[in-house]
C-alpha positions, 0 to 999 in steps of 0.5 A, spaced: 922 861 397 925 855 393 919 851 394 915 857 392 919 857 385 918 849 384 911 850 385 910 855 380 914 851 375 910 845 376 904 849 375 906 852 369 908 845 367 901 842 369 896 847 367 897 846 359 896 838 361 890 840 365 887 844 359 889 839 354 885 834 358 879 838 358 875 836 351 869 836 348 866 832 342 863 834 335 859 829 332 854 829 326 852 827 319 855 831 313 850 832 308 850 834 300 844 839 298 839 833 297 840 831 304 844 825 302 850 823 306 857 824 304 863 819 306 871 821 306 870 828 308 876 831 311 875 834 318 881 838 320 882 842 326 890 844 327 893 837 328 886 834 330 883 830 324 878 825 322 874 823 316 866 821 315 865 814 314 860 811 309 854 813 312 857 821 312 858 820 320 864 823 324 866 824 331 872 829 333 874 831 340 877 838 340 879 842 346 874 845 351 873 852 353 876 855 347 875 858 340 876 852 335 876 852 328 874 846 324 875 845 317 870 840 313 873 839 306 872 834 300 875 834 293 868 835 290 865 840 295 866 847 297 869 847 304 865 849 310 869 852 316 866 853 323 868 855 330 866 852 336 867 854 344 864 848 348 864 846 355 868 841 358 865 834 356 860 837 352 857 833 346 855 838 340 851 835 334 853 839 328 850 837 321 853 841 315 851 841 308 856 841 303 855 844 296 858 842 290 864 846 287 862 849 281 868 848 278 869 840 279 864 835 277 863 829 282 860 822 280 854 820 283 855 814 287 852 810 292 855 813 298 852 819 296 845 816 297 841 815 304 843 809 307 836 807 308 834 807 301 839 801 299 835 798 305 828 799 302 826 803 308 822 809 308 824 815 312 819 820 314 820 827 317 817 827 324 815 835 324 809 832 319 806 828 325 803 833 328 801 837 322 797 832 318 790 832 320 787 825 322 782 822 327 788 819 330 794 824 329 800 821 329 805 816 326 800 811 324 796 816 321 802 818 316 803 810 315 796 809 312 798 814 306 804 810 304 803 804 299 802 797 301 799 800 308 792 799 309 786 801 314 779 802 313 778 805 320 780 812 322 778 810 329 784 805 330 791 806 330 792 799 327 794 797 320 795 791 315 801 791 310 801 787 304 796 782 306 798 781 313 794 782 319 795 787 325 799 782 329 804 781 323 807 788 324 814 790 329 814 796 332 821 799 336 822 805 340 830 806 341 831 799 338 826 796 344 820 792 341 813 795 344 807 791 345 799 793 344 794 791 349 790 784 347 783 785 348 781 791 344 775 790 340 774 796 336 777 802 334 774 807 339 777 803 345 784 804 343 785 811 345 793 812 344 798 810 340 804 808 344 808 812 340 808 819 342 809 824 337 812 830 341 818 825 343 820 823 336 826 825 332 826 819 327 821 815 323 823 809 319 819 804 316 819 797 312 814 794 308 817 787 307 824 784 305 827 787 312 834 785 315 835 779 320 836 785 325 829 786 326 825 781 329 820 775 327 814 778 324 811 777 317 809 784 314 813 790 316 817 794 321 816 801 324 823 803 327 822 810 332 828 813 335 826 818 341 830 825 342 836 826 345 835 834 347 841 839 347 837 844 351 831 846 355 824 846 351 817 845 352 812 843 347 804 843 348 798 841 343 791 842 345 785 840 341 778 838 342 780 831 342 785 832 348 792 835 349 799 833 350 805 836 353 813 835 353 818 838 356 826 836 354 832 838 358 840 837 358 845 838 363 850 844 362 856 839 360 851 835 356 852 828 360 845 828 362 839 829 357 831 828 358 825 828 355 818 827 358 811 827 355 804 827 358 798 826 353 790 826 354 785 824 349 778 824 349 774 820 343 767 824 345 768 828 339 768 823 334 764 818 338 758 823 339 758 824 332 756 817 330 749 814 329 749 811 336 746 816 341 751 814 347 753 817 354 761 816 353 766 818 358 773 815 356 779 817 359 786 815 355 792 818 358 799 816 358 806 819 361 812 817 357 820 819 359 826 818 355 833 819 360 840 818 358 846 819 362 853 819 359 858 817 364 864 817 359 865 818 352 865 810 351 859 809 356 852 811 356 846 809 360 839 810 358 832 809 360 825 809 356 819 808 360 811 809 359 805 808 364 798 808 360 791 808 363 785 807 358 778 807 361 772 806 356 765 807 359 760 806 354 752 807 355 749 806 348 742 809 348 739 809 341 740 808 334 737 808 327 740 806 321 737 807 314 739 803 308 736 799 302 734 803 296 730 809 293 724 804 292 725 800 298 727 804 304 729 800 310 731 802 317 734 799 323 731 802 330 735 800 336 734 801 343 739 799 348 739 798 356 746 796 359 753 799 359 760 797 357 766 798 362 773 797 360 780 798 363 787 797 360 793 799 364 800 798 362 807 799 365 813 799 360 820 800 362 827 799 359 834 800 361 839 800 356 847 800 357 851 802 351 859 801 351 864 803 345 870 799 346 873 802 340 872 805 334 870 798 331 866 795 336 860 797 340 856 793 345 849 794 348 845 790 354 838 792 354 833 789 359 825 791 359 819 789 362 812 790 359 806 789 364 798 790 362 792 788 366 786 789 362 778 788 364 773 788 359 766 788 362 759 789 358 752 787 359 748 790 353 741 789 351 739 791 344 731 791 342 731 792 335 725 793 329 727 792 322 722 795 317 720 800 312 721 807 312 716 813 311 719 816 305 714 822 304 717 828 304 713 833 308 710 828 312 710 829 320 713 822 320 718 822 315 724 818 316 721 813 321 719 806 321 712 805 319 711 797 318 716 792 322 718 786 318 723 784 324 723 785 331 727 782 336 733 783 341 740 781 343 743 780 349 751 781 350 755 779 356 762 779 357 767 778 363 774 778 360 780 779 364 787 779 362 794 780 366 800 779 362 808 780 364 813 780 358 820 781 360 826 781 356 834 781 356 838 782 350 846 783 348 847 786 342 853 789 338 856 792 332 863 791 329 866 794 323 872 792 319 874 795 312 867 797 310 865 790 313 859 791 318 857 786 322 851 786 327 849 780 332 845 779 338 842 774 343 835 775 346 831 772 352 824 773 353 819 770 358 812 771 357 807 770 363 800 771 361 793 769 365 787 770 362 779 769 363 774 769 357 767 769 358 762 771 353 755 769 351 750 772 346 743 771 346 738 773 340 731 773 340 727 774 334 719 775 334 719 772 341 723 766 339 730 764 341 735 763 335 739 757 336 747 758 333 748 757 326 753 751 328 747 747 331 744 742 327 737 743 330 735 750 327 729 752 329 723 754 324 719 758 329 714 761 328 712 756 323 714 750 327 714 749 334 721 748 337 722 743 343 729 742 343 734 745 349 735 753 348 742 755 346 746 761 347 747 764 340 755 764 341 758 762 348 765 762 350 768 760 356 775 759 358 781 760 363 788 760 361 795 760 364 800 760 359 808 761 360 812 762 353 820 762 354 823 765 347 831 765 345 832 769 339 839 770 336 841 774 329 848 775 326 848 779 319 853 782 315 853 789 310 858 791 305 859 797 300 863 795 294 863 796 287 862 792 281 866 795 275 864 803 275 857 801 279 856 802 286 853 796 290 851 794 297 850 787 300 847 785 306 846 778 309 844 775 315 840 769 319 836 769 325 834 763 330 828 763 334 827 757 339 821 757 344 817 753 349 810 754 351 807 751 358 800 751 359 798 750 366 790 748 364 792 742 359 799 741 363 803 741 356 809 743 354 811 744 347 818 746 344 820 749 337 825 752 333 826 756 326 831 759 322 830 765 318 836 767 313 835 774 309 839 778 304 839 784 300 842 787 294 842 794 291 846 797 285 847 804 283 849 804 276 854 809 273 848 812 269 846 820 268 840 818 271 840 817 278 837 810 279 838 805 284 835 798 284 835 793 289 832 786 291 831 783 298 828 777 300 828 771 305 825 766 309 821 769 314 817 766 320 812 768 326 812 764 332 806 764 335 804 770 340 799 768 346 793 771 342 795 766 336 795 760 340 788 761 343 782 759 338 775 762 338 773 758 344 778 761 348 782 754 348 790 754 348 793 750 343 800 749 345 802 745 338 801 751 334 807 752 329 810 758 326 807 761 320 812 761 314 813 766 309 818 767 303 819 774 301 821 777 294 821 784 293 824 788 287 825 795 288 827 802 284 828 809 286 828 814 281 831 821 283 830 827 278 828 834 278 822 838 276 821 845 276 828 845 279 826 842 285 827 834 287 822 829 286 823 821 287 819 815 284 819 809 288 817 802 285 816 796 289 813 789 286 813 783 291 811 776 292 810 772 298 808 765 299 805 763 306 805 756 309 803 753 316 798 759 316 794 760 322 787 762 319 783 768 323 776 772 322 777 779 323 771 784 326 773 791 327 780 790 330 779 784 334 782 778 331 780 771 333 785 765 330 783 758 329 789 756 333 792 751 328 796 751 321 791 748 316 792 753 311 797 756 305 796 763 302 800 768 297 800 775 296 803 779 291 802 786 288 805 793 286 807 799 290 808 806 287 810 812 291 812 819 288 814 824 293 817 831 292 816 839 293 810 840 289 810 846 293 817 849 294 819 848 301 814 842 303 814 835 302 808 831 299 807 825 296 802 820 292 801 813 293 798 807 289 798 800 291 795 794 288 794 787 292 792 780 291 792 775 297 788 769 298 788 763 302 787 755 302 784 752 308 784 745 308 785 744 301 778 747 299 781 752 294 783 759 294 779 765 297 780 772 299 784 773 306 780 778 310 786 783 309 785 782 301 785 790 300 785 790 292 786 797 290 789 803 294 790 810 293 793 816 298 795 823 298 799 827 303 799 834 300 802 840 303 801 847 301 800 855 303 796 861 301 801 865 296 799 871 298 799 869 306 805 864 306 803 864 314 797 860 312 798 853 311 794 847 308 794 840 309 790 834 306 790 827 308 786 823 302 785 815 302 781 811 298 781 803 299 777 798 296 772 794 300 775 788 305 771 781 305 769 783 312 761 784 310 759 777 312 758 774 319 764 772 323 761 765 324 759 764 317 763 759 313 768 763 308 767 758 303 759 759 303 759 766 304 763 772 301 761 779 302 765 785 301 764 792 305 763 798 301 770 802 299 773 806 304 773 813 302 776 819 306 779 826 306 781 830 312 783 837 311 787 842 316 788 849 316 794 852 320 796 859 321 803 860 323 804 866 328 811 864 330 816 859 327 824 858 326 824 863 320 819 868 324 822 870 331 820 876 335 825 880 340 819 883 344 812 883 345 808 877 347 810 872 342 817 873 344 817 867 349 815 862 343 819 858 338 813 856 335 806 858 335 800 856 331 792 856 331 789 851 326 782 848 324 781 841 321 775 838 318 775 830 318 771 826 313 770 833 309 765 829 304 761 826 309 762 819 306 759 814 310 764 808 311 762 802 314 767 797 318 762 791 319 755 789 318 750 787 323 745 782 321 738 782 322 733 776 321 726 778 317 721 773 321 717 773 315 722 771 309 727 768 314 732 773 310 738 776 313 739 783 312 746 786 313 746 793 316 752 797 316 756 799 322 758 806 320 764 810 322 765 817 323 761 823 319 764 830 318 767 832 324 770 839 326 776 840 330 780 846 332 787 846 335 793 850 337 801 848 337 806 851 341 813 851 343 817 855 348 
């Protein structure tokens, strides 16, 4: 009996202790009415309490399995009170919006601005990724509407930023750098972007002057964060261009979260609409996953994986391109034989371990591996006739070629293989102390690349073989006999085995402070990058190192107007990747140095209200001075470098963006950009670079039908002036400068929403859905004939070369449905 009493006493003592040991965590970001973080918010629950930091973030432990009331208070805002009942170990994200107290008037300070504004980073709502129409819907489709970002190819997910090329853009997913396939030559071969829109929770983009924590590229940073689900859900999207399926889940104690996305794309709808008649059987598919497991409140493990298979089988049949003038209409008629068979298979996996040492120090260890095997095989014979077109309306032969001024054939052969394995390991951390934030990292990368390049082209004009432009023996047939050896018009043969080892590190410091009554923010850091290139063919090994200091400063004056000013810049390097080491003949040059650029960016954000709705005007002026430039030619989306550093260049411009609620409850924006970029190769003088996109205007507009609010309308409008890519790729750019026509495109989408967060159903067939909508899209509404390159055909009589445009997609109709369970 005494033992029983003692046992009961121990239970009464231990039960409260056990109950106290069962805890849950609430964390989140506290925002004001303008979605701006608030710091120094007091968060109390009985004897428990904490405060938000300078970014509005908080984390509070509360007892589990019981009702707990938490009060959020701030001297300048009305209190927020909420009651929680969470499971043991559960982490609940709560992001309350605090409204200003009508009695108290607070001073607008820098801490009330979004953290990304002071860093010059644009944040995009992920919901827009799926809704906005485009031939390549996704994050890149939205980026192309931003100032400073240009693309003249709706079939491609690649883009240039402020005069840089496609290889100068960094892409991160959950802090891990991702890569693109190497051998892609045209937009229609690309298929899928790496970023899966169904998995995205946050999108951040910087067009220049970015911090030291980001890698060594010259132009831009796209930083994507994938979701950590809190519940089970399914999302599906279907259209004539393919479909996607995403499944997300979380365990009952929220320790495990997972999201998996499957995508399939078929470009036939777009390719079949082009002027070249083809048999086209593409297969673009990928499977992505992101899993996290929280072992304790301090330690978490996450895995990001991707498997992608792109097959591109292309059999061109015929093509007719009409060009010329009304007085002299001409046409190029081509009949094809042969086919192209390409395959790109990529596997990517990354494992990340995060450990919170204490409230001031976070540490992470990240390992990743990227493996791509790529095949590009083609044999295509094109037999063409160039001549005058029958322009007699009503004639049976109207539109057909009546008299051929040039005839010939062109045979293209390719057998290209590439195998690349890229492995990385990185240790990084964040330390905060008295409003000072320090970030640091050290990273090792091994790039093992094996490559075989075999391409040749033979051109026949009027029955006579044409020698290459570089040949001293340019034939004059049929007027003079040619007795020299026959040469291929272009001939590239190379086999390479290259290993690149890289060691990168950075450290940076940030601080929020005041100058008088004005709030300021500082950031300064430095990166180091050392690399060694080992080439098996030449048996050479070359090592180089660079250091990249960078800084940012922002000030928010204590004015009545809500203004923010910032300046950023530094010395940016781009150590050569494999493609930059390989010249146009396929030979690897291990001595290629890092391209160097000095950035200076001055910006301003002006937030204001019109019609009692929020708007913001963002302005940025920039200048870049580039040295040790590696010149290149650009044809469609394929870049061929000269693999030397014999040029210097510059770029300057102005970017403007006005975004806000032009229609209540929806965000739209208008962008304008002016750019000038030129290069000086071998001191021959400055000429426009291949990315010299002088003017750019874009609009992304969302609206709804007033009498039918469930009917949404989306407009994606882009206008770019022509790029200097209209001359032959082999031509000397100093002799032959020719620009492509301006790029003009408008895509429109109509979406009828049956179910969304504001329209839920408790019964009927709509009950299972959280979201359900059906849409109709029109790509290239005005049916503008945009061209990406020119095909050059020789007139046998006048020896004149005609530039025949290679047109992109015409007007195309698409239907789609989006659903979420």
